[in-house]
SESE-832513 format. One line per field, with one value per residue (C-alpha): residue number from 1; x, y, z. Coordinates in nm, 3 decimals, padded with zeros to 5 digits. Example, Ala and Ser with C-alpha at 12.3 -4.5 7.8 and 13.67 -1.06 7.14 Angstrom:
2
n	c(1 2) $
east	c(01.230 01.367) $
north	c(-00.450 -00.106) $
up	c(00.780 00.714) $
end
This chain:
183
n	c(1 2 3 4 5 6 7 8 9 10 11 12 13 14 15 16 17 18 19 20 21 22 23 24 25 26 27 28 29 30 31 32 33 34 35 36 37 38 39 40 41 42 43 44 45 46 47 48 49 50 51 52 53 54 55 56 57 58 59 60 61 62 63 64 65 66 67 68 69 70 71 72 73 74 75 76 77 78 79 80 81 82 83 84 85 86 87 88 89 90 91 92 93 94 95 96 97 98 99 100 101 102 103 104 105 106 107 108 109 110 111 112 113 114 115 116 117 118 119 120 121 122 123 124 125 126 127 128 129 130 131 132 133 134 135 136 137 138 139 140 141 142 143 144 145 146 147 148 149 150 151 152 153 154 155 156 157 158 159 160 161 162 163 164 165 166 167 168 169 170 171 172 173 174 175 176 177 178 179 180 181 182 183) $
east	c(-01.471 -01.148 -01.057 -01.138 -00.916 -00.634 -00.666 -00.678 -00.368 -00.166 -00.305 -00.177 00.172 00.147 00.028 00.308 00.562 00.398 00.426 00.803 00.849 00.653 00.850 00.573 00.368 00.046 00.097 00.208 -00.106 -00.331 -00.155 -00.184 -00.561 -00.605 -00.374 -00.551 -00.894 -00.768 -00.610 -00.913 -01.133 -00.864 -00.807 -01.179 -01.200 -00.895 -01.019 -00.711 -00.850 -00.511 -00.448 -00.796 -00.715 -00.372 -00.512 -00.798 -00.538 -00.317 -00.616 -00.726 -00.382 -00.349 -00.698 -00.621 -00.280 -00.424 -00.704 -00.457 -00.181 -00.368 -00.714 -00.846 -01.034 -01.128 -00.954 -01.287 -01.365 -01.024 -01.085 -01.427 -01.277 -01.006 -01.258 -01.486 -01.194 -01.068 -01.415 -01.451 -01.107 -01.172 -01.491 -01.313 -01.024 -01.270 -01.429 -01.087 -00.951 -01.272 -01.246 -00.878 -00.954 -01.229 -00.993 -00.629 -00.360 00.010 -00.038 -00.299 -00.081 00.203 -00.037 -00.127 00.242 00.309 00.029 00.185 00.534 00.406 00.197 00.499 00.709 00.461 00.508 00.890 01.054 01.375 01.411 01.659 01.418 01.135 01.340 01.457 01.098 00.982 01.264 01.141 00.787 00.907 01.022 00.726 00.483 00.653 00.549 00.202 00.110 00.312 00.165 00.010 00.232 00.132 00.201 00.526 00.637 00.535 00.717 01.025 01.019 00.996 01.295 01.494 01.412 01.466 01.790 01.920 01.826 01.975 02.301 02.317 02.240 02.318 02.361 02.038 01.815 01.699 01.369 01.040 00.887 00.576 00.255 00.181 00.338 00.105 00.288) $
north	c(-00.389 -00.318 -00.689 -00.720 -00.418 -00.574 -00.909 -00.740 -00.538 -00.849 -01.021 -00.724 -00.785 -01.153 -01.062 -00.811 -01.078 -01.318 -01.059 -01.056 -01.435 -01.533 -01.592 -01.580 -01.280 -01.483 -01.589 -01.237 -01.089 -01.331 -01.241 -00.872 -00.907 -01.073 -00.822 -00.524 -00.657 -00.711 -00.364 -00.187 -00.323 -00.256 00.101 00.178 00.054 00.264 00.574 00.593 00.740 00.764 00.391 00.307 00.502 00.338 -00.014 00.056 00.187 -00.118 -00.353 -00.168 -00.181 -00.550 -00.629 -00.444 -00.613 -00.956 -00.917 -00.792 -01.049 -01.368 -01.340 -01.290 -00.965 -00.725 -00.386 -00.206 -00.401 -00.318 00.051 00.034 -00.145 00.120 00.404 00.254 00.207 00.560 00.705 00.512 00.611 00.973 00.980 00.841 01.084 01.375 01.252 01.202 01.543 01.713 01.537 01.637 02.002 01.999 01.853 01.872 01.687 01.623 01.243 01.251 01.487 01.235 00.952 01.140 01.211 00.837 00.767 01.008 00.857 00.499 00.588 00.762 00.452 00.225 00.426 00.419 00.237 00.137 -00.072 00.172 00.469 00.245 00.125 00.476 00.600 00.299 00.364 00.723 00.585 00.378 00.686 00.904 00.625 00.582 00.938 00.908 00.586 00.645 00.456 00.169 -00.136 -00.322 -00.028 00.046 -00.315 -00.296 00.035 -00.098 -00.399 -00.166 00.034 -00.282 -00.459 -00.153 -00.059 -00.413 -00.422 -00.078 -00.172 -00.525 -00.426 -00.054 -00.079 -00.272 -00.045 -00.231 -00.387 -00.225 -00.303 -00.515 -00.319 -00.499 -00.269 -00.145 -00.077) $
up	c(01.758 01.943 01.945 01.574 01.495 01.699 01.518 01.177 01.269 01.348 01.040 00.841 00.979 00.877 00.525 00.486 00.576 00.327 00.049 00.091 00.058 -00.253 -00.572 -00.834 -00.941 -00.936 -00.571 -00.481 -00.639 -00.447 -00.122 -00.210 -00.266 00.074 00.240 00.084 00.187 00.543 00.555 00.410 00.690 00.951 00.825 00.831 01.191 01.288 01.102 00.879 00.555 00.386 00.444 00.311 -00.006 -00.032 00.000 -00.242 -00.487 -00.441 -00.473 -00.787 -00.946 -00.861 -00.991 -01.314 -01.355 -01.267 -01.523 -01.782 -01.714 -01.624 -01.783 -02.133 -02.066 -02.347 -02.335 -02.306 -01.988 -01.848 -01.920 -01.752 -01.452 -01.424 -01.452 -01.186 -00.949 -01.007 -00.942 -00.617 -00.493 -00.595 -00.388 -00.081 -00.134 -00.139 00.185 00.350 00.250 00.365 00.702 00.731 00.655 00.919 01.183 01.075 01.272 01.224 01.233 00.956 00.750 00.774 00.682 00.363 00.300 00.337 00.090 -00.161 -00.124 -00.166 -00.471 -00.623 -00.549 -00.727 -01.047 -01.044 -01.333 -01.151 -00.838 -00.685 -00.704 -00.583 -00.285 -00.192 -00.190 00.012 00.261 00.293 00.337 00.630 00.819 00.718 00.814 01.153 01.234 01.081 01.260 01.577 01.871 01.674 01.734 01.417 01.187 01.369 01.306 00.940 00.889 01.073 00.839 00.539 00.665 00.731 00.404 00.186 00.365 00.320 -00.048 -00.116 00.055 -00.089 -00.450 -00.488 -00.866 -00.931 -01.137 -01.447 -01.334 -01.249 -00.906 -00.852 -00.789 -00.464 -00.210 00.060 00.376) $
end
């Protein structure tokens, strides 16, 4: 299992890089599905409940947006899909919070803080606010996942990419971000 977790960790780094290079939403959503599936398995193996919840949330948002944007799905089915996803994530969140209360640690607290910052970023309506929150997520995640080389690389990439984009385009604030972020 240790070798599998290591392979999935490096695959996560590769998927994260791929998410930054695609130029179409359809390709980005496919990469996000694969990345989320990879990261869900990896997070379960590593015992990172907050990252499991994050990737389930990202996968759910992407599944909902894909069904809404690229398929002819009735609104009632979309509502049922959203409700099922919310119930599943709620159950896992309950389990994760219960486990954290039983054995609290600073690293896990920062992992949950990172989860909260990323989820807040996903709901931002301007790229600037989104990028600022993702930059904050990079630093918070560095503390939460300290010691894991793959997550440290991913969080360093988040810090670098968001810093570059904030410096390069400080006035950019008209577009909403894609829902595929999952660092």
